[in-house]
C-alpha positions in Angstrom: 107.1 99.4 133.3 110.5 97.8 133.9 110.9 94.5 132.2 112.1 91.5 134.3 115.5 90.2 133.3 114.1 86.9 132.3 111.5 88.2 129.9 113.7 88.7 126.8 111.8 87.7 123.6 112.1 84.2 122.1 115.1 83.8 119.9 112.9 83.1 116.8 111.0 86.4 117.4 114.2 88.4 118.0 116.1 87.0 115.0 113.1 87.5 112.7 113.2 91.1 113.5 117.0 91.2 112.8 116.4 89.5 109.5 114.0 92.2 108.5 116.2 94.9 109.6 119.0 93.3 107.6 116.8 93.5 104.5 115.7 97.0 105.3 119.3 98.0 105.5 120.1 96.5 102.0 117.1 98.1 100.5 117.9 101.5 102.0 121.4 101.6 100.5 120.3 100.3 97.1 117.4 102.8 96.9 119.7 105.8 97.7 122.6 104.5 95.4 120.6 103.7 92.3 120.9 107.2 90.9 124.8 106.9 90.9 124.5 104.1 88.4 122.0 105.7 85.9 123.3 109.3 85.8 123.5 109.6 82.0 120.1 108.1 81.2 118.5 110.3 83.8 120.2 113.4 82.4 119.1 112.5 78.9 115.5 111.7 79.7 114.9 114.8 82.0 117.1 117.2 80.1 119.2 118.3 83.0 122.9 118.8 83.5 125.6 117.5 85.9 124.9 120.3 88.3 121.3 119.2 88.7 122.5 115.6 89.0 124.8 116.6 91.9 121.9 118.3 93.6 119.9 115.1 93.4 122.7 113.0 94.8 123.9 115.4 97.6 121.4 118.0 98.7 118.2 116.2 97.9 119.1 113.1 100.0 122.2 113.8 102.2 121.4 117.1 103.8 117.8 116.3 104.4 118.8 112.8 105.7 121.1 114.5 108.2 118.6 117.3 109.1 115.9 114.8 110.0 118.2 112.4 111.9 117.8 114.0 115.2 113.9 114.4 115.0 113.8 110.7 114.0 116.0 109.8 117.0 113.9 111.7 119.4 110.8 110.1 117.9 112.4 106.6 118.3 112.7 107.2 122.0 109.0 108.2 122.3 106.9 106.3 120.1 106.6 102.7 118.8 109.9 102.0 116.9 108.3 99.2 115.0 105.6 101.5 113.6 107.9 104.4 113.0 110.3 102.2 111.1 107.5 100.5 109.1 106.3 103.9 108.1 109.8 105.0 107.2 110.4 101.9 104.9 107.0 102.4 103.3 107.8 106.1 102.7 111.3 105.7 101.1 110.1 102.7 99.1 107.1 104.7 97.6 109.4 107.6 97.1 111.8 105.3 95.2 108.9 104.1 93.0 108.0 107.8 92.5 111.6 108.5 91.4 111.1 106.2 88.6 107.8 107.8 87.6 109.1 111.4 87.9 108.3 113.6 84.9 111.0 116.1 85.7 113.7 117.5 87.8 111.4 119.0 90.5 109.4 115.8 90.9 112.5 113.7 91.2 114.1 116.1 93.7 111.0 115.9 95.9 111.0 112.1 95.6 114.7 112.1 96.8 113.8 114.4 99.7 111.2 111.8 100.8 113.7 109.0 100.4 116.0 110.8 102.9 113.2 111.4 105.2 112.1 107.8 105.3 115.6 106.4 105.7 116.4 108.7 108.6 114.2 106.5 110.7 116.2 103.3 110.1 119.3 103.6 112.1 117.8 104.9 115.4 115.0 102.5 115.4 117.0 99.5 114.3 119.8 99.7 116.8 117.3 100.6 119.7 115.1 97.6 118.7 118.0 95.2 118.8 119.1 96.5 122.3 115.6 95.5 123.6 115.5 92.1 121.9 118.9 90.8 123.1 120.7 90.7 126.4 123.8 93.0 126.7 126.2 90.0 126.2 124.4 88.8 123.1 124.0 92.2 121.1 127.2 92.2 119.3 126.1 89.4 116.7 122.7 90.9 115.8 124.1 94.4 115.5 126.9 93.2 113.3 124.5 91.3 111.0 122.2 94.3 110.7 125.3 96.4 109.7 126.5 93.7 107.4 123.4 94.2 105.3 124.3 97.9 104.6 127.9 97.0 104.0 127.1 94.4 101.4 124.4 96.5 99.8 126.7 98.7 97.7 128.0 95.8 95.8 124.6 94.1 95.7 123.2 97.4 94.4 125.7 97.5 91.5 124.8 94.0 90.5 121.0 94.5 91.0 121.0 97.7 88.8 123.0 96.0 86.1 120.8 92.9 85.9 117.6 94.9 85.8 118.9 97.4 83.3 120.1 94.6 81.0 116.8 92.7 81.3 114.7 95.9 80.6 116.7 96.7 77.6 115.9 93.2 76.3 112.2 93.7 76.8 111.8 91.5 79.8 109.1 93.7 81.5 107.0 94.7 78.4 104.1 92.8 79.7 104.3 93.8 83.3 101.8 96.2 84.8 103.3 99.7 85.4 106.7 98.7 84.1 105.5 98.3 80.4 106.8 101.2 78.4 109.1 102.6 81.1 112.7 103.4 80.3 115.2 100.9 81.8 116.5 103.4 84.4 112.9 104.1 85.6 112.2 100.3 85.8 115.2 99.9 88.3 113.7 102.5 90.6 110.2 101.0 90.4 111.3 97.4 91.1 113.7 98.4 93.9 111.0 100.4 95.7 108.5 97.6 95.3 111.0 95.2 97.1 111.0 97.5 100.0 107.3 97.2 100.3 107.8 93.5 100.8 109.8 94.4 103.9 107.0 96.5 105.0 104.7 93.4 105.0 107.2 91.5 106.9 107.5 94.3 109.6 103.8 94.2 110.1 104.1 90.6 111.4 106.3 91.9 114.3 105.6 93.5 117.6 107.2 96.4 119.5 109.5 94.9 122.2 109.4 96.2 125.8 111.9 99.0 126.5 114.5 97.7 128.9 115.6 99.8 131.9 112.6 102.3 131.9 110.4 103.4 134.7 107.0 105.0 133.8 108.3 108.5 134.7 111.4 108.2 132.5 109.7 106.8 129.4 109.4 110.1 127.5 112.3 112.5 128.2 112.1 116.0 126.9 114.4 117.5 124.5 115.9 119.6 127.2 116.5 116.6 129.4 118.3 114.6 126.7 120.5 117.5 125.9 121.3 118.1 129.5 122.3 114.5 129.9 124.6 114.5 126.9 126.2 117.7 128.1 126.8 116.3 131.6 128.6 113.3 130.1 130.4 115.2 127.3 133.8 114.2 128.5 133.0 110.7 127.4 130.6 111.2 124.6 132.2 114.1 122.7 135.5 112.3 121.8 133.6 109.2 120.8 131.2 111.1 118.4 134.0 113.2 117.0 136.3 110.2 116.6 133.6 108.4 114.7 132.9 111.3 112.4 136.6 111.9 111.6 137.1 108.1 111.1 134.5 108.2 108.3 136.0 111.2 106.7 138.6 108.6 105.8 136.0 106.0 104.9 133.8 108.1 102.7 136.7 110.1 101.2 138.6 106.9 100.2 135.4 105.1 98.9 134.6 108.0 96.7 137.9 108.2 95.0 139.6 104.8 95.4 138.1 103.3 92.1 139.3 106.4 90.3 142.7 106.0 91.9 143.0 102.4 90.5 142.0 103.6 87.1 144.2 106.7 86.9 147.1 105.6 89.0 147.5 102.0 87.8 145.9 102.4 84.3 143.2 99.7 84.7 139.8 99.6 83.2 136.4 100.0 84.9 135.8 96.3 84.1 139.0 95.5 86.1 137.7 97.5 89.0 134.4 95.9 89.0 135.9 92.4 88.8 138.4 92.8 91.4 137.4 95.6 93.8 133.7 94.7 93.8 133.9 91.2 95.1 136.8 91.9 97.4 134.8 94.9 98.9 131.8 92.7 99.5 134.0 90.0 101.2 135.6 92.4 103.7 132.4 94.3 104.2 130.8 91.2 105.3 133.7 90.1 107.5 134.1 93.4 109.4 130.7 93.4 111.2 131.0 89.8 112.1 134.4 90.3 113.6 133.1 93.4 115.5 130.2 91.5 116.9 132.3 88.5 117.9 134.8 90.8 119.8 131.9 92.5 121.6 130.3 89.3 122.7 133.5 87.8 123.8 134.5 90.8 125.8 131.2 90.9 127.6 131.2 87.2 128.4 134.7 87.6 129.7 133.5 90.4 132.2 135.5 93.0 130.3 133.1 95.7 129.2 135.9 98.3 129.1 137.7 96.3 126.3 135.6 97.8 123.7 137.1 101.2 124.4 140.7 99.8 123.9 139.5 98.2 120.6 138.2 101.5 119.4 141.4 103.3 120.4 143.6 101.3 117.9 141.1 99.9 115.3 141.2 103.0 113.0 145.0 102.6 112.8 144.5 99.3 111.1 142.9 101.1 108.1 146.2 103.0 107.4 147.3 100.5 104.7 144.1 101.1 102.8 144.7 104.8 102.8 148.2 104.2 101.4 147.2 101.9 98.6 148.8 104.3 96.1 152.2 102.7 97.2 151.1 99.2 96.2 153.2 97.6 93.4 150.4 96.5 91.2 146.6 97.0 90.7 145.6 93.7 92.2 147.5 94.4 95.4 146.1 97.9 95.6 142.5 96.5 95.1 143.1 94.1 97.9 144.5 96.7 100.2 141.8 99.2 99.4 139.0 96.5 100.3 140.6 95.8 103.7 139.6 99.2 104.8 135.8 98.2 104.5 136.3 95.6 107.2 138.0 98.0 109.6 135.6 100.8 109.3 132.7 98.2 109.7 134.3 96.9 112.9 134.6 100.5 114.2 130.8 101.1 113.4 129.8 97.9 115.2 131.9 98.9 118.3 130.6 102.4 118.3 126.9 101.5 118.1 127.0 98.8 120.6 129.0 101.1 123.0 126.5 103.9 122.8 123.7 101.4 123.6 125.5 100.4 126.7 126.4 103.8 128.1 123.4 105.8 127.3 120.0 105.5 129.1 117.4 103.3 127.4 115.2 106.2 126.8 117.8 108.0 124.8 119.0 105.1 122.6 117.4 106.3 119.4 118.7 109.9 119.9 122.3 108.6 120.5 122.3 106.7 117.2 120.7 109.6 115.3 123.5 111.9 116.4 126.1 109.6 114.9 124.3 109.5 111.6 124.1 113.3 111.5 127.9 113.7 112.2 128.6 110.7 109.9 126.7 112.4 107.1 127.9 116.0 107.6 131.7 115.1 108.4 132.1 111.9 106.5 129.8 111.7 103.4 129.8 115.4 102.8 133.4 116.3 103.8 135.4 113.3 102.9 135.0 113.2 99.1 135.3 117.0 98.9 138.4 117.2 100.9 140.2 114.5 98.6 139.1 116.5 95.5 140.2 119.8 97.1 143.6 118.5 98.0 144.1 116.9 94.6 143.1 120.2 92.7 144.6 122.8 95.0 147.8 121.0 96.2 148.8 118.3 93.9 147.5 119.8 90.6 147.4 116.4 88.9 144.4 114.1 88.4 146.7 111.1 88.2 147.8 111.8 91.8 144.4 111.4 93.4 145.8 108.3 95.3 148.2 110.7 97.1 145.3 113.0 97.9 143.5 110.1 99.5 146.6 109.4 101.5 146.9 113.1 102.6 143.3 113.2 103.8 142.5 109.7 105.0 145.8 108.9 106.7 145.7 111.8 109.2 142.0 111.2 109.6 142.3 107.7 110.9 145.2 108.7 113.2 143.1 111.6 114.7 140.1 109.3 115.1 142.2 106.8 117.0 143.4 109.6 119.3 139.8 110.8 119.9 138.7 107.3 120.7 141.6 107.0 123.2 140.5 110.3 124.8 137.1 108.7 125.2 138.6 105.6 126.9 140.6 107.8 129.3 137.5 109.7 130.1 135.5 106.5 130.6 138.2 105.2 133.0 137.9 108.4 135.0 134.1 108.1 135.0 134.4 104.6 136.4 136.5 105.8 139.3 134.1 108.6 140.0 131.0 106.6 139.6 129.6 108.7 136.8 126.3 108.0 134.9 127.9 106.3 131.8 130.2 104.0 133.9 127.1 103.0 136.0 125.1 102.2 132.9 128.2 100.1 131.5 128.4 98.3 134.8 132.1 99.2 135.6 131.4 101.3 138.8 
């Protein structure tokens, strides 16, 4: 039934859920990224080559994660999101533990598949839950805090993995159950997965919030109904989704190659990259979501819901300096400029997720977020790094010029993304004049 306006959950209840979603986001990124930090030990222990490692990093997780994104989004619109997410966290955490106990490539590949399956539940459930825990003019900050966890997790994952590997090599876990006798890289997987199970226990203390804006007849839309709604409103939604995907071609393409650009183009060591780019990236990654949430809440309280579209229309352009870091005069300046992009992309993500929750029916919120994750994975994570490598190899023919390859791929991408977001803004203004569905949901009719 429709929840009355005054029945929002208590602040303590809502923020406890946000805290758990924040921790779940951190665990998810660390669990998927551990393999990138222990490539050589895994290759040695399992007797596999770089090609097999590439399959474990890409196909085993990324494509399955993208493939399951939409089914998980549809499920989040139909069943208890709290239960679905709790199950997802338990699945990917157990699969991470299984990764550390895998006896061969096949078992590790299967474990990575299950990590992708479990993590596909996080985004659709998390954003939808927040939308039903906080009033529209108070959603910016909780969404930004949830996203900040994932932004910080890459740097935290590097530190966590390094600490556990060092401790394991010194025999710190020789008397621990299960961990005794495990290789250090296996210990990292087992401990990381175990931390996720603690979040599962926390989720079991929460309750599923009432879905806002639903009538009994609209609570469980069919796939055809959802598809028809998105198609009717494609003038607004298509440029937003495409703009988001193209924007993250630049984000993922840059992130994959910017450390290499610093080392090859400026002649610095990996230690320099860790000491400078790591902390700077964490700083800007934490700042971006908070700024995005603050802008959203301010615009809503000022009665300007359309302002978010204007922000989206120019925000990607602010990432242009980070795409041109190759032009910096020294390595420290380049590292600083590269790190600023993390804040800009985080603001874009916060604005995009909050906008979708405002212009999509409540019964389709999970599906709307799942679609962004599918496009983000296929366009951004899969295509971005590959495009940079292809341009460097086929056009520039010089490994030392990878910074220019980043500029040639990421620079145009952020310009195109801004143009697509602006098309969405124009379409939304037209929808407001015509009284279309998305404009009615945003409250600008």
